[in-house]
N, C-alpha and C positions, 0 to 999 in steps of 0.2 A: 354547248359547246364552242368554246372561242377558239379560233384559226387564228394567229399572229405571224404575219409576213415581215420581212425587212424590205423595205422598197432599195438599199444599199447594197442587198448582195448581190455575191456574183451571180446566184441561182436564179432561173427567172422563175418573175411572179408565178403564175401559169403552174411550175414545177414545186414550188412552195405549198399552195393550197393543193395541190394533189397528193403532195406529200404528209402534208399534216392529216387532212382527212385519212388517208388509207393509216396512220399511228391510231387515229380517235377509231376507228374498223378494229384493226388487232387489238388494242388495248382495254375492247370493250365498252369504249366512251360512245361510239355510236354503233349501234344495232340493225341488222336486217328489219325492212319495215320501216324504220324512221325517217323523216322528213330530213332534207339537208336544207339551209334556207335555198332560196330562189337566184338566180347567176345575176340579174338585177340587184338584186337587193344586197347579194357578197359585193359584187361590186362597185356599189353605193357606201358602203361599210367603208372599203378598200378605198375610194375614192380612185378607183383604177377602170379603166375598157372593159364592158360587159365580156368583147369578143377573148380575154385574158383569162377570166373564169369561166367560159364556156372551154376552151380549149382542156383547161386543167380538169373540167367535167367529161366531156368528151375523151380523157385518158379514162378515165378514174372508170366509163361504159365501158369502152370498148375490153377494161382488163375484167368487166364483169362484176366491180364492185358497186357499182351504182345501176339504178334503171331510170328512166323517167319517161313520163308519159304527158299528154296536157292537160287531162285530170286534175293528179294529185303530183305533178310535179317528180323532183328528183327524189327518191329515197333509196338510202342502204339495200342492197340486193344480197351482199355475202358479210360473214361474217366468220371468228372463230367456232371451227364445229358445224362448219356449213358444208364439209368434202370439200374432194380434191377439186380443183380446177380443173379447167378444160385443158385436154393436151396442149393447145397453141401457146395457151395463156403458162401453163408450167414451161413450159420450151423458154418463153421469151425471161421469165423469172429467171431461169436458172442461168440463163445468158447474162443476164444482168449481177448476179450473183459469182460467178465465175469472173465477170471483170473486178466487182468491187474486191473478193479478195486477193487479185492478182497484183491492186493497187496496195492495198497492205502490204504482201510480200515485197513488192517491185519500192516500196518504201524503206525495206528493210525491218519489218517483224517478222519477230520468229514464227514458226507454223502455227505452235503449239498459244501463240499468243493473240493469232487471228480466231484460233477456234476458240478462245477464253472471250476475247472481245463479242465473238458472236453468241455465246453463249449467255453471257450477261444480258445482252439488248435482250435476246428472249425471254431470261428468268424476268426485267424488268417488264414487258408487254403483260406477262403472266399474271405478275404483281399487282399492275392496273387493273387488269381485269377483274381478279378478284375485288380489290377495293370499289370498283363498279356495280360487279354485283353485289355489294355488300353495300351503296349508296353513301362511300366514304368520300368524301370532296378530293380529285384531282393532285396530285402534290409532284412537285417539281424535283427533279432529278439533282 
């Protein structure tokens, strides 16, 4: 899996790394048990501080998406079909979704358009999961 970050983005680098890993897990490009690059290797590849990557991995660990051990490093812990998340994770996710939906409405989107955008994004992840399961190369949208 290739992670891309934009150093010019207003989104902090640690958040970009975290978001790309979450998206890869959702799309089935990263599966439970699959190893992630080490914090040092990823920091070196991007030419960024090790603490930046560590912060991204800490967030993924806190959300239960990865687990880390001194023996095996960081590996994917959950993925599509792995069951409901823990109640604290679900509560945090619900809060973030509520804010994102409110942003769409506050920007003037009609409620049905907000729902349509959400549905389209979920369908894209499902499509990518199917492609990943079939061994097809990832396509850009």
